C-alpha positions in Angstrom: 52.9 19.8 -9.9 52.4 16.9 -8.7 55.1 14.2 -9.3 55.6 10.6 -7.7 57.8 7.7 -8.0 56.5 5.1 -5.5 57.3 1.5 -5.4 54.2 -1.1 -5.1 53.4 -3.7 -2.9 52.0 -6.6 -3.9 48.2 -7.6 -3.0 48.6 -10.1 -0.2 45.1 -12.1 -0.4 44.3 -13.1 3.8 42.3 -16.2 5.3 39.8 -14.7 7.4 36.4 -15.9 9.1 32.7 -16.1 8.0 29.8 -15.7 9.8 26.4 -18.4 10.3 23.5 -17.7 9.6 21.8 -18.9 12.6 20.6 -17.5 16.0 23.5 -19.5 18.1 26.3 -17.7 19.3 28.6 -16.5 16.6 31.1 -19.2 15.4 34.3 -18.3 12.5 35.4 -20.5 9.9 38.1 -19.7 7.3 37.2 -18.5 3.7 38.9 -16.3 1.2 38.5 -13.0 1.5 36.0 -11.3 -0.7 35.3 -7.9 -1.9 31.7 -6.3 -2.6 30.8 -2.9 -4.6 27.5 -1.0 -4.0 25.7 1.5 -6.5 22.9 3.1 -5.8 20.5 4.3 -9.3 18.5 7.3 -8.2 15.5 8.5 -10.3 17.6 11.6 -10.7 20.5 13.8 -9.7 18.3 17.1 -9.1 16.0 17.7 -6.5 13.7 20.6 -4.7 12.2 20.8 -1.1 9.5 18.0 -0.6 10.7 15.8 -3.3 11.4 12.1 -2.4 14.5 10.9 -3.6 13.7 6.7 -4.6 17.0 4.7 -5.3 17.5 1.1 -6.3 20.6 -1.0 -4.6 23.1 -3.1 -6.8 25.6 -5.3 -4.6 27.9 -7.0 -6.8 31.2 -9.2 -6.4 33.7 -6.8 -6.3 36.6 -8.6 -8.9 33.0 -9.9 -11.2 30.2 -7.4 -10.7 27.9 -10.5 -10.5 24.9 -9.5 -8.0 26.0 -10.7 -5.1 24.7 -12.4 -1.7 27.2 -12.0 0.7 25.8 -9.4 2.8 21.7 -8.9 3.5 22.3 -5.3 5.4 23.2 -1.9 3.3 23.3 1.6 5.5 22.2 4.3 2.9 22.6 7.8 4.2 21.9 11.2 3.1 24.5 13.5 3.7 24.1 17.3 3.6 26.5 20.4 2.8 27.8 20.5 6.3 28.7 16.8 6.3 25.8 15.7 9.0 23.7 12.4 8.1 20.5 14.4 7.5 18.6 10.8 7.0 19.6 6.9 7.5 18.2 3.6 6.0 19.0 0.2 6.8 17.8 -1.8 3.7 17.5 -5.4 3.5 19.3 -6.7 0.3 18.1 -9.9 -1.1 19.9 -11.5 -4.1 22.2 -8.5 -4.8 19.4 -6.0 -5.2 17.1 -3.7 -2.6 15.3 -0.5 -2.3 14.6 2.6 -0.7 14.2 6.1 -0.5 14.2 9.5 1.3 11.6 12.2 1.9 13.0 15.8 1.8 11.6 18.0 4.1 10.1 21.7 2.4 12.7 23.6 4.4 15.6 21.5 3.6 18.6 23.7 3.1 19.6 24.0 -0.7 22.9 22.7 -1.7 25.3 19.6 -2.5 24.3 16.4 -0.4 25.7 13.2 -1.1 24.3 10.1 -0.5 26.6 7.4 0.8 26.4 3.5 1.1 28.0 0.7 2.1 27.9 -3.2 4.5 29.1 -3.5 7.8 32.0 -5.7 5.7 33.2 -2.6 3.2 34.6 -1.2 6.3 37.2 -3.3 6.9 38.7 -1.6 3.8 38.3 1.8 4.5 37.1 4.0 2.1 37.7 1.8 -0.9 34.5 0.2 -1.7 31.9 3.3 0.0 29.5 4.1 -2.5 29.0 8.1 -2.8 27.0 10.1 -5.1 26.5 13.5 -4.7 22.8 15.3 -5.3 21.9 18.6 -5.8 19.0 20.1 -4.0 17.9 23.4 -4.5 15.2 25.1 -2.2 14.4 28.8 -2.2 10.6 30.1 -0.3 7.7 30.1 -3.2 10.2 28.2 -5.7 10.2 24.3 -5.7 11.3 23.6 -9.5 14.7 23.5 -10.4 15.0 26.0 -14.0 16.8 25.0 -16.8 19.3 28.0 -16.4 20.0 27.0 -13.0 20.6 23.3 -14.5 22.7 24.1 -16.8 24.4 26.8 -14.7 28.1 27.9 -16.2 31.0 28.9 -13.9 31.4 32.3 -12.7 34.3 33.8 -14.5 37.2 34.8 -12.8 40.0 37.1 -13.1 43.4 35.3 -13.1 46.1 36.9 -11.2 47.9 34.1 -9.9 48.9 30.3 -11.5 47.3 29.1 -8.0 43.8 28.4 -9.9 46.1 26.2 -12.0 47.7 23.0 -11.7 49.2 20.8 -14.0 50.4 17.6 -12.8 53.1 15.1 -15.4 52.5 11.0 -15.5 55.3 8.9 -17.1 54.0 6.0 -17.8 54.7 3.1 -16.4 55.8 4.9 -13.0 59.1 7.1 -13.4 61.6 9.1 -15.8 64.8 6.8 -16.7 68.0 8.5 -17.8 68.5 8.2 -21.4 65.0 5.9 -22.1 62.4 7.8 -24.5 59.1 7.7 -22.4 55.7 8.9 -22.9 54.8 11.5 -20.7 51.5 12.4 -19.8 50.0 15.4 -18.4 46.8 16.6 -17.1 46.0 20.7 -16.5 43.1 21.5 -13.9 41.6 25.0 -12.7 40.9 25.3 -9.0 37.7 23.3 -9.1 39.3 20.5 -10.4 38.0 20.7 -14.1 40.0 19.9 -17.1 41.3 22.9 -19.1 43.2 23.8 -22.1 47.0 24.1 -21.8 50.2 24.0 -23.9 54.0 24.6 -23.3 57.1 22.4 -23.6 60.2 21.1 -21.4 63.5 23.1 -21.7 67.2 22.3 -20.9 69.1 24.3 -18.6 71.3 24.7 -21.4 68.4 26.8 -23.1 66.9 24.8 -25.5 63.2 23.3 -25.7 63.4 19.4 -26.2 59.8 18.8 -26.3 56.4 20.6 -26.7 52.7 19.7 -24.9 49.7 20.4 -25.6 46.0 19.2 -23.9 44.3 16.5 -26.7 41.2 15.9 -24.5 39.6 17.3 -20.6 43.0 19.1 -19.5 44.8 15.6 -20.9 47.5 15.1 -23.3 50.7 13.1 -24.1 53.9 13.1 -25.9 57.5 11.8 -25.9 60.5 12.5 -23.9 63.7 11.6 -23.5 65.9 12.5 -20.1 69.5 13.4 -20.7 71.6 12.1 -17.8 72.9 15.1 -15.9 70.5 17.5 -17.6 68.1 19.4 -15.6 64.7 20.4 -16.9 61.7 23.2 -16.5 58.4 23.2 -18.7 56.9 26.4 -19.2 53.1 26.5 -19.5 50.7 28.4 -20.9 46.9 28.3 -19.1 43.5 30.2 -20.3 43.7 34.0 -19.9 47.7 34.1 -21.2 48.7 32.7 -17.1 52.1 31.3 -17.6 54.2 29.4 -15.3 56.9 27.6 -15.0 57.7 24.2 -12.7 60.8 22.1 -12.4 60.9 18.6 -13.4 61.3 15.9 -11.1 65.2 14.5 -12.1 64.9 11.1 -13.6 65.9 8.1 -12.3 69.4 6.8 -13.0 68.6 3.0 -12.8 65.3 1.5 -13.3 63.0 0.6 -16.4 60.5 2.5 -18.9 57.0 0.0 -20.3 55.0 1.2 -22.9 52.0 -0.2 -23.8 50.8 0.5 -27.5 47.4 -0.9 -29.7 45.5 -0.2 -27.0 42.2 -1.6 -27.1 42.8 -3.5 -30.1 42.8 -7.6 -29.5 46.8 -7.5 -28.7 48.6 -5.0 -26.6 52.4 -4.7 -26.9 54.2 -4.2 -23.9 57.6 -2.9 -24.8 60.3 -2.5 -21.9 63.3 -0.3 -21.8 66.2 -0.3 -19.7 69.6 1.4 -19.6 73.4 0.3 -18.7 73.3 1.4 -15.4 70.7 -1.0 -15.0 71.9 -3.7 -16.5 74.9 -3.3 -14.4 72.5 -4.0 -11.3 70.6 -6.3 -12.8 72.9 -8.5 -15.0 70.4 -11.5 -15.3 68.4 -9.4 -17.4 65.3 -11.7 -16.9 61.9 -9.6 -15.5 58.3 -10.9 -15.0 55.4 -9.5 -16.6 51.9 -9.5 -14.9 48.7 -8.9 -15.8 45.8 -8.2 -13.0 42.1 -7.8 -12.7 40.9 -6.9 -9.6 43.6 -7.7 -7.3 44.4 -11.4 -9.2 47.0 -12.2 -11.5 45.7 -13.5 -14.4 48.9 -14.5 -16.2 52.5 -14.3 -15.6 55.2 -14.1 -18.5 58.8 -14.3 -18.2 60.7 -12.2 -20.4 64.9 -11.6 -20.8 66.1 -8.4 -21.8 68.0 -8.1 -24.9 70.0 -4.9 -25.9 68.4 -3.1 -22.7 64.8 -4.2 -24.8 61.7 -6.5 -24.7 58.9 -7.5 -26.2 55.3 -9.2 -25.5 52.4 -9.2 -27.3 49.5 -9.8 -25.2 46.2 -11.0 -26.2 43.0 -9.4 -24.4 40.2 -11.2 -25.8 40.9 -13.5 -23.0 40.8 -10.8 -20.2 37.6 -9.7 -18.3 36.3 -6.5 -19.8 37.3 -3.4 -17.2 40.2 -2.5 -16.1 43.7 -4.3 -15.8 46.8 -3.8 -14.4 50.3 -4.7 -16.3 53.4 -4.7 -13.7 56.5 -5.1 -14.4 59.0 -7.6 -11.8 62.9 -7.2 -11.8 64.4 -11.0 -11.1 64.1 -10.7 -7.1 60.2 -9.8 -7.9 60.4 -6.3 -6.7 58.0 -4.4 -8.5 59.4 -1.2 -10.8 56.5 -0.5 -13.2 52.5 -0.3 -13.7 50.2 0.8 -16.4 46.7 0.6 -16.4 44.8 -0.4 -19.5 40.9 -0.9 -20.4 39.6 -4.1 -21.5 36.4 -4.0 -23.4 33.8 -6.1 -23.2 33.8 -8.8 -26.1 30.0 -9.7 -25.6 28.8 -6.5 -24.8 25.2 -6.0 -24.0 22.8 -3.8 -26.2 20.0 -2.3 -24.3 16.9 -1.1 -26.7 14.4 1.2 -25.0 11.0 1.5 -27.2 8.2 3.7 -26.3 4.3 2.8 -28.4 4.6 6.7 -29.7 7.3 9.3 -29.6 5.0 12.1 -28.3 2.2 12.2 -26.2 -0.3 14.3 -24.4 -1.0 15.0 -20.7 -1.8 12.1 -18.5 -1.6 9.6 -21.7 -1.1 6.3 -21.0 2.5 5.5 -21.8 3.8 1.6 -22.7 7.9 1.1 -22.4 9.7 -1.7 -24.0 12.7 -2.9 -22.8 14.6 -5.8 -24.4 18.7 -6.7 -23.6 20.6 -8.6 -25.8 24.0 -10.2 -26.3 26.1 -11.2 -29.2 24.0 -12.1 -32.3 20.8 -10.9 -30.6 20.8 -13.8 -28.0 18.5 -12.2 -25.1 19.8 -12.1 -21.9 18.1 -12.3 -18.4 19.0 -9.0 -16.6 17.8 -7.1 -13.4 16.9 -3.7 -14.1 15.2 -0.2 -12.6 13.2 3.0 -14.5 13.1 5.8 -13.9 10.9 8.5 -16.0 11.8 12.0 -15.2 11.2 15.4 -16.8 13.9 16.3 -18.8 14.3 19.4 -16.7 15.7 18.3 -14.1 16.9 14.8 -15.4 19.5 15.9 -17.7 22.0 13.0 -19.2 24.3 12.3 -15.9 27.7 12.2 -15.9 27.6 8.3 -14.3 26.1 5.2 -14.7 26.0 2.0 -13.5 28.3 0.7 -16.3 30.9 3.8 -15.6 30.4 3.1 -11.9 31.3 -0.2 -11.9 34.1 -0.2 -14.9 35.7 2.9 -14.1 34.7 5.2 -11.3 34.9 2.8 -8.2 38.3 0.9 -9.6 40.2 5.1 -10.4 38.5 7.1 -7.8 38.3 10.6 -7.1 36.1 13.0 -9.9 36.2 11.7 -13.6 34.2 14.6 -15.3 31.3 13.3 -17.8 32.8 9.3 -17.1 29.6 8.0 -19.7 31.5 9.8 -22.6 34.2 6.5 -22.2 31.4 4.7 -22.7 29.3 6.2 -25.1 29.6 4.5 -28.4 28.4 7.6 -30.2 31.9 8.9 -29.0 34.6 7.3 -31.6 37.3 8.9 -29.7 36.0 7.1 -26.1 38.4 4.3 -25.7 41.6 6.8 -26.8 40.3 9.2 -24.7 40.0 6.7 -22.0 43.4 5.3 -22.1 44.2 8.8 -21.5 42.4 9.3 -18.4 44.1 5.5 -17.0 47.5 7.2 -17.9 47.2 10.3 -15.6 44.1 9.9 -13.5 44.9 6.5 -13.2 48.2 6.6 -12.9 48.0 8.2 -9.3 44.9 6.8 -7.8 43.8 2.5 -8.8 42.1 1.0 -6.0 43.6 -2.0 -5.8 47.2 -0.3 -5.7 46.1 1.5 -2.5 45.1 -1.6 -1.9 47.8 -3.4 -2.1 49.7 -0.6 0.2 46.6 -1.2 3.2 47.2 -3.2 5.9 43.8 -4.8 5.9 42.5 -5.2 9.8 39.4 -7.2 9.6 36.7 -5.8 12.5 33.3 -6.0 11.0 30.8 -9.1 10.1 29.3 -9.6 7.2 25.8 -9.3 8.2 22.8 -11.7 6.6 20.2 -9.7 9.3 19.7 -8.1 12.4 22.3 -8.5 14.6 20.5 -8.2 18.7 23.5 -8.3 21.0 23.9 -7.5 24.7 25.3 -9.1 28.0 23.6 -10.8 31.2 24.9 -10.1 34.8 24.1 -10.8 38.3 22.2 -8.4 40.0 24.3 -8.3 43.1 28.3 -7.8 41.9 28.0 -7.4 38.4 29.6 -10.5 37.3 29.1 -11.9 33.9 26.7 -14.9 34.0 27.6 -17.4 31.6 25.0 -20.4 29.9 22.4 -18.5 30.1 19.8 -19.4 28.0 18.6 -16.0 26.3 15.6 -16.1 24.4 14.2 -13.0 21.6 10.7 -13.0 20.7 9.6 -10.7 17.6 5.9 -10.6 17.8 5.1 -8.6 14.3 7.9 -10.7 12.4 7.3 -12.1 9.0 8.4 -15.5 9.7 10.2 -17.3 12.6 9.1 -15.2 15.8 11.5 -16.8 18.4 15.1 -17.0 18.8 17.2 -18.1 20.7 21.3 -18.5 21.9 23.4 -18.8 25.0 25.4 -16.1 26.7 29.7 -16.9 26.7 32.2 -17.2 29.3 32.2 -13.3 29.5 27.7 -13.3 29.9 27.8 -12.1 26.2 25.3 -12.8 23.9 24.8 -12.7 20.0 21.7 -13.1 17.7 21.9 -13.1 13.8 19.9 -12.8 11.2 16.7 -11.5 13.0 14.0 -10.5 10.3 13.1 -7.5 11.6 11.2 -4.7 9.5 10.3 -1.4 10.6 9.3 -0.6 14.6 8.8 -3.8 16.1 8.2 -5.0 19.5 10.7 -7.4 21.1 10.8 -9.5 24.3 14.0 -11.0 25.5 14.3 -13.1 28.9 17.2 -14.8 30.8 16.9 -17.7 32.2 18.7 -21.0 33.8 19.0 -24.5 32.5 16.0 -24.7 35.2 14.0 -22.2 33.3 14.6 -20.2 36.1 14.6 -16.2 35.5 18.2 -15.0 36.8 20.6 -12.2 36.3 20.1 -8.6 35.1 19.8 -8.9 31.0 21.7 -5.8 28.9 20.8 -4.9 25.4 22.9 -3.2 22.8 21.1 -0.3 21.1 20.9 -1.4 17.8 23.5 -0.2 14.8 24.7 2.5 17.1 28.8 1.9 15.4 28.3 4.4 12.9 30.5 5.3 10.3 32.4 8.4 11.0 31.1 11.3 8.2 33.7 12.6 6.4 33.9 15.6 3.9 33.0 14.9 0.2 36.0 13.7 -1.7 34.9 14.2 -4.8 32.5 16.3 -7.5 30.2 15.1 -9.2 28.8 18.6 -10.7 30.6 21.6 -11.5 32.0 23.2 -8.3 31.1 26.6 -8.9 27.2 25.9 -9.6 26.9 24.0 -6.7 28.7 26.7 -4.5 25.9 29.1 -6.0 23.3 26.2 -4.5 25.1 26.6 -1.0 25.0 30.5 -0.9 21.6 30.5 -2.0 20.9 28.5 0.8 23.3 30.5 3.0 21.2 33.7 2.1 17.8 32.2 3.3 19.1 31.3 6.7 20.3 34.9 7.0 17.3 36.2 6.6 14.5 33.8 8.4 15.3 35.5 11.7 12.0 34.9 12.9 12.8 30.8 12.8 12.7 29.4 16.3 16.5 28.0 16.3 17.6 31.4 14.8 18.0 32.3 18.0 20.5 29.5 18.7 23.3 31.3 16.6 26.0 32.6 18.6 26.0 36.3 19.3 22.3 36.3 19.3 20.6 37.1 22.7 18.1 34.8 24.1 15.3 36.4 26.2 13.5 33.1 27.0 14.5 31.0 29.8 16.6 28.2 29.0 18.1 25.3 30.7 20.6 22.3 29.4 20.1 18.5 29.4 23.4 16.3 28.8 22.0 13.1 27.4 23.9 10.1 25.1 23.7 11.7 22.0 23.9 15.3 22.9 23.1 18.2 24.6 19.4 19.2 24.7 18.3 22.9 25.5 14.3 23.7 27.2 14.1 27.2 26.0 11.4 28.0 28.2 8.8 25.0 27.3 6.6 24.5 30.2 7.4 21.6 32.6 4.7 19.0 33.9 5.9 17.9 37.2 4.0 15.3 39.3 4.7 14.0 42.8 2.2 10.5 42.9 0.2 10.1 45.6 -2.3 7.5 46.2 -4.9 9.5 44.7 -2.9 8.2 40.9 -3.5 5.0 42.0 -6.3 5.0 40.0 -4.9 5.4 37.2 -3.6 1.3 35.9 -0.7 1.9 34.9 2.1 4.5 33.7 0.6 4.4 30.2 -2.8 5.8 31.6 -1.0 8.5 33.6 0.8 10.1 30.7 -1.9 9.8 28.5 -4.6 11.2 30.8 -2.5 13.7 32.9 0.1 15.2 30.1 -1.2 17.1 27.5 -0.4 16.6 24.0 -0.3 13.0 24.6 -1.8 9.8 23.0 -1.8 6.4 23.1 -0.6 4.3 19.9 -2.3 0.6 20.3 -0.1 -0.5 17.1 3.0 0.8 18.7 2.3 -0.1 22.3 3.5 3.4 24.0 2.9 7.2 24.6 3.6 9.6 21.9 3.6 13.3 21.7 3.3 15.6 18.8 5.8 18.7 17.7 5.5 20.5 14.4 3.3 18.3 13.0 5.8 15.0 13.6 4.8 12.0 16.0 7.8 11.7 18.5 8.3 8.9 21.2 9.6 10.0 24.8 13.0 9.3 26.0 13.5 8.1 29.8 15.7 8.9 32.9 14.8 6.7 35.2 16.6 7.6 39.1 18.9 9.4 37.6 19.9 7.3 34.7 19.0 7.5 31.1 17.7 4.7 29.2 19.3 3.8 26.0 17.7 0.8 25.5 14.2 2.6 24.1 12.7 0.1 26.7 8.8 0.1 27.0 8.4 -1.8 29.5 8.1 1.4 31.7 4.8 2.0 30.5 3.5 -1.1 32.4 4.7 0.4 35.8 1.8 0.4 38.3 1.8 3.6 40.0 2.2 2.3 43.5 6.1 1.9 42.8 6.4 5.5 41.2 7.3 8.5 43.1 7.4 11.4 41.0 7.2 11.8 37.0 8.5 15.0 35.1 8.2 15.5 31.5 9.9 18.3 29.5 9.6 19.1 25.9 13.3 20.1 24.8 15.3 20.6 21.5 18.6 19.5 20.4 21.3 22.2 19.8 22.6 22.8 16.0 25.3 21.5 14.5 27.0 24.8 13.1 29.4 25.5 9.6 31.2 28.5 9.2 30.6 29.4 5.8 32.1 32.3 3.4 29.0 33.6 1.8 28.9 35.3 -1.7 29.3 38.9 -0.4 32.7 37.8 1.3 31.2 37.4 5.0 31.9 34.8 7.5 28.7 33.5 8.9 27.8 30.4 11.0 24.9 28.4 9.7 23.1 25.6 11.7 20.5 22.6 11.2 17.0 22.4 12.5 17.4 21.2 16.0 15.4 18.2 17.0 12.0 18.4 18.7 12.5 16.1 22.1 10.4 15.0 24.6 12.1 13.2 27.8 10.2 11.7 30.8 11.9 12.0 34.4 11.2 8.6 36.5 11.6 8.8 40.1 10.8 4.9 41.2 10.4 3.4 44.5 13.6 0.7 45.7 12.8 -2.4 44.0 10.2 -1.0 41.3 12.2 -2.6 38.6 13.7 -5.9 40.2 11.2 -8.4 39.0 12.0 -7.4 35.6 15.6 -7.7 35.5 16.1 -10.3 33.6 13.9 -9.6 30.7 13.8 -6.5 28.3 10.5 -5.4 26.3 11.7 -3.0 23.6 10.9 -1.2 20.8 13.6 -1.5 18.3 13.3 -0.5 14.2 15.0 -2.8 12.1 14.8 -3.0 8.3 13.2 0.3 6.4 10.4 -0.5 4.5 10.5 1.1 1.5 7.4 3.1 0.4 6.2 2.6 -3.0 6.2 5.1 -5.5 2.5 5.7 -6.6 1.1 5.6 -9.9 -2.1 7.5 -10.7 -4.6 5.6 -13.2 -5.8 8.5 -15.4 -8.1 6.2 -17.4 -10.8 6.5 -14.4 -9.6 10.0 -13.1 -8.4 12.7 -15.0 -9.5 15.9 -12.8 -6.6 15.8 -10.5 -3.8 18.7 -11.1 -0.6 16.4 -11.8 2.3 18.7 -11.6 5.0 15.6 -11.1 8.6 15.8 -12.0 9.4 12.0 -11.5 6.6 10.6 -13.3 7.4 7.0 -12.9 10.1 4.8 -11.0 10.2 1.2 -11.3 12.8 -0.8 -9.5 12.3 -4.5 -10.4 12.2 -4.9 -13.9 13.5 -8.8 -14.8 13.4 -9.6 -18.5 11.5 -12.5 -19.5 13.3 -16.0 -21.4 13.2 -12.9 -24.3 15.4 -10.7 -22.7 12.1 -8.4 -22.7 10.1 -6.4 -20.2 7.0 -4.0 -20.7 5.8 -1.1 -18.5 3.4 1.5 -18.0 2.4 4.8 -16.5 0.7 7.8 -17.0 1.9 11.5 -17.9 1.6 14.3 -15.7 -0.1 17.5 -16.8 3.5 19.7 -18.0 3.9 19.6 -21.5 7.5 18.8 -21.7 10.3 16.6 -22.7 10.7 13.1 -20.6 13.5 11.3 -20.2 13.6 7.3 -19.1 16.8 5.9 -17.7 17.2 2.5 -17.3 19.9 0.9 -15.7 21.0 -2.9 -14.4 22.9 -6.0 -14.2 22.8 -9.1 -16.2 23.0 -12.4 -14.7 26.1 -12.9 -15.7 27.5 -9.7 -14.4 27.5 -7.3 -17.2 26.3 -3.7 -16.0 23.9 -2.2 -18.8 22.3 1.4 -19.6 20.4 3.1 -21.8 18.1 6.3 -22.4 15.0 7.3 -24.7 13.1 10.7 -24.8 9.8 11.2 -25.7 7.8 14.7 -26.1 4.6 15.5 -23.9 2.5 18.6 -25.9 
């Protein structure tokens, strides 16, 4: 049983820096603290190996949901069931939105994956604003599609012989039970997976009297009125499914305190009633209290009340409050908080989205035209930014989350919320009452802005307006910093400005911000003094090296048992694929091939007997123009990429750029100017093909056995150079290197079957349209072609209006 009594600290707003969007050294000015939220609309929630994950990013102001341009850089990561990042994209976001995608390998392990997305600024607030969404990936050899039975999997039946599989928590309205005061006591009963379950029971005093009874009303939740008498101890008796019973102690009521009840929930007026007892009146004789209403940490209204006969009432109009979750907090006459209650305020001018198709039934590969309209009060058109996914309903059953449920509920009350969209479904007549029950239970303990109030905010991370390049310039001898050096950055492949400059500070550091780098780019950095003379040794920091650590998943969107079953499927597959080249790296397996280990900055790599190419350079090798030409002609399996100005290797169908170790020092800057070295400056060249060791996770399989599973290793080619003394002296003041900037999202392929109907088409995502903007009439039209399968198709449209109102809707049609 979980029972809590904790005072709340008021949220303090801070004053801190912002950054300039220029290429000059970073500066600081005072601005008011702001908060961001992210939402990712994916084309679906279920995938198979080889599929593409398409997504649209919405970045909004956390306090009003308006699309926000505070940050222009978003980090999107795909995390596997073993809490390792398998893919990472750095996405450019402009005017509050951007788009990206992940390609799933054919051989990807099945199980529960998640997408995590955040800005650099969000990292200042812990995990409070970081977006996470869970996806289900299925991959069995020879089976790519997900069956309807798997999609609708129900939990495996369990024989219950212990109450350990069940839990119940009680939440007094406002905060605590107080002796002699009637309180609304809400509760939530869950199973071992956190799913709400039906339960019933009662409260018994130490004299054996049953003083209250209760029963679940919705998703394991319910409420009842209970008065704790002074000096009496209480126990609960609970009956769970399977005739499992349990008893628990009730935490003693406070002798001094307040009780707050809110009624008329979700109507035009909320009635706030405050109760106290004689003992409280003796400690706080003034009888004065303050009621504060807050939204997203901002105080919207404060009212002073006078208790009379230990009671006070406030009628609170809610029509002027912003839509979403608000908190009502009670303070004593010294402004110490005692009670807090969350309420949901419906939008008094809700958006309506209407999605229609030109037909209800279609044939294979027939053209479909979708019309979308978004309107507000009195059918007034609303300008809205939308994204649309059109997906086979086999893998796109109605999701339990949307941009509406996330921005208005899930991002405020974190943790798992079962079927969150039902609280916003107008077809559910009890939705507002059920939502209020959720806030009185789960919201009682895990309210975003309450947790922010208890968090010491340490500002370490800047809002990013573009790619940032930083580093240091030092004296060649002695390594002392060189201040006042002119640092020039040239980006020949940039779309707009190609030259940037700044000066090193007193510590020799330089910083360039807002660089418009997209894709793989060659950049050139140089350092000169005020006389335009090359001076010093230039260093560059690795881009995006300060990564956010991956923690275990804290919530589950889908049924946990189904997730476990899919993860077990993946475990069985790995256990049987003993011929995989990485399988022989598992603990306890003898590897017959000769191997050696190399430690690099990002981990350990092993040769596993791959042949090495070793060359001692002689005058006969001077016929090669440079190292680039030498590698391309002398090392098997290499090729020269003119577009990216480098030598590459091929392994397992992938193009791999080699890493360099020069004079026993690893190059961590991905420099490419080594390729231009004259062979007269080189003593020896060695090329090694190695594999990164997989990360292992100890997993319990369905048969009860424990096995260590691993992720596939990474192929890598390392070029070892030994140079003659002074070979790089002339280049110390400049760096030519290759960097990867913003990810350039792929464009969804949309076939045109007016011209070609002969190609077989088994797509599950029929169409993905990330950028839809309604016109002045609030309307938009999109067309596409069906695939071959005869099935039901689901259209999912989500977005945010220019008034900061999230909206979502769906429409289905049939392909016959």
